C-alpha positions, 0 to 999 in steps of 0.5 A: 500500500502506498503512502497516499493510500495509507494517508487517505485511509487515515483521513477517512478513519478520522485520524489525520496525521502530518503524512495524511495532510501532505498526501491529501494536499498532493492528491488535490493537486494531482486531481486539479491537474487532471481536471484542468486537462479534462473539464468533465472531471470535478474537483475533489470535494465537489458533487458530481458535476454535469457537463452543462452550466446554468447561465448567469442572468440579468435579474439575480446578479448571476446564477451558480456556474457549472462546467460548460457543455463542451461542443467539439470543434472538430465535429463542427468542422466535419459538419461544415459549420462555422468553427471558432478559431478557424480561418473564415471560409465562404460560409463564415463570410456569407453569414456575416452579411446575413446577420447584419440586417437582423442585428440592425433591426434590434439597434437603436437606429431602427426607426420605428423600433422592432418589437421583440427584435431579439427573438429570431425564428428560423424556419422553412416551408418544407423539411430538409431545406437546411433551416437547422444548419442556417440557425446554428451558423447564424447563432455561431456567427452572432456569438462571434460578435464582440457586443452580442451573446446568443441563446439558441433554442431547439423549438423543433419539438417534434424532431429535435436535432441540435444535440446531434448536429452539435455533437452533444448529449440531449438534455431537458429543455423547452417542453419539460418547462412547458409541461411542468410549471415547477421547472424554472426555464432559466435552469435549463439554459446551458452555457457552452464551451463556445464564448457567448453561445448558450443552448436551450434544448427541445426536451421530451416529446409531448403529444400536445406540443402545438397546444402547449406552444400556443398556451399562456405558459409559452407566453410566460416562458418567452417573457421569462427568457427575454427578461432573464437573458435580456442581453442575449439574442434568442434564436429559435430553430423552428419546425417547417411551416407546411408540415406542422402547425407549431411554427405558425404558433411560434411565429406569433411571438417573434420579432424577426422571422427568417424563412430558409428556401432551398435553391432549385428545390422549393417551388414557388407555390410552397414558398407562397404557402409558407409566407401565407402561414406567416401573414398574421405574424407581427415580426419582420419576415425575411428570406434566406436562399440556401444551397445556391450554386457557385459560379460553375453550374455543376459545383455546389457547396454542401449548404452554401451559396446564400442569398438574403432578402426581405418579404415586403409587407404592406 
């Protein structure tokens, strides 16, 4: 038996000695070195720590901090997402342009001001047009700003995909807070290892998701998010408009809506029908053309070649 093992045995037996104190100190230093190398390892004497953190907020002076949820940068790179620390590529440059009008709409220079401009919903007419890809890249691009932080919400509650796309484990989220009033929504928001980016996942599936998104509880939840995280832009990855009714319900709470349209695939009728679904939404509706071809007709980016514009309303 080693000196450390003997000393730790005395500590547990309530018989600390000089050797035990020395061994305990050495043990703590060694553990701290391990924890520094691996964020998933808790410090000695601390409870088992999940791989997420409760965000600090603007209402209570900051909540208790825990270890951030680690988003593997290699996974982002493999999925062609904007990757922190990587030299800006075409996708990063184009999302710099895409985010500018959205950021302008929440600035003091916008006249008249846009109500709830910090709530941005990203949706599409049909599935597989790249709306989640665009929502994640938009969030990553805005998080790279010096003056802005982002809360990315997986509001596609029927087919949540943020955990898979980001390479992280699923956690309780939006639907859990809606179905259980005792759950504080702020406690489900997790900080990530990427500066200025936090997540709220979809949570468990619920057969009455549409009714819950349209309920008074959803209004209160959004107000709570907007108040507690008033310094953050909240981006909602929403379901497709023509497949479920959740997106139309969610749109009623948004200040800005980005409609993703896949170039060469989504026909004009589907786009018109999607815009019609947003007719009663109070926010500004804009369109984002996704998967557009490069200069050569045979050359495409996986999710690249973006166009951006506004759907003008009377």
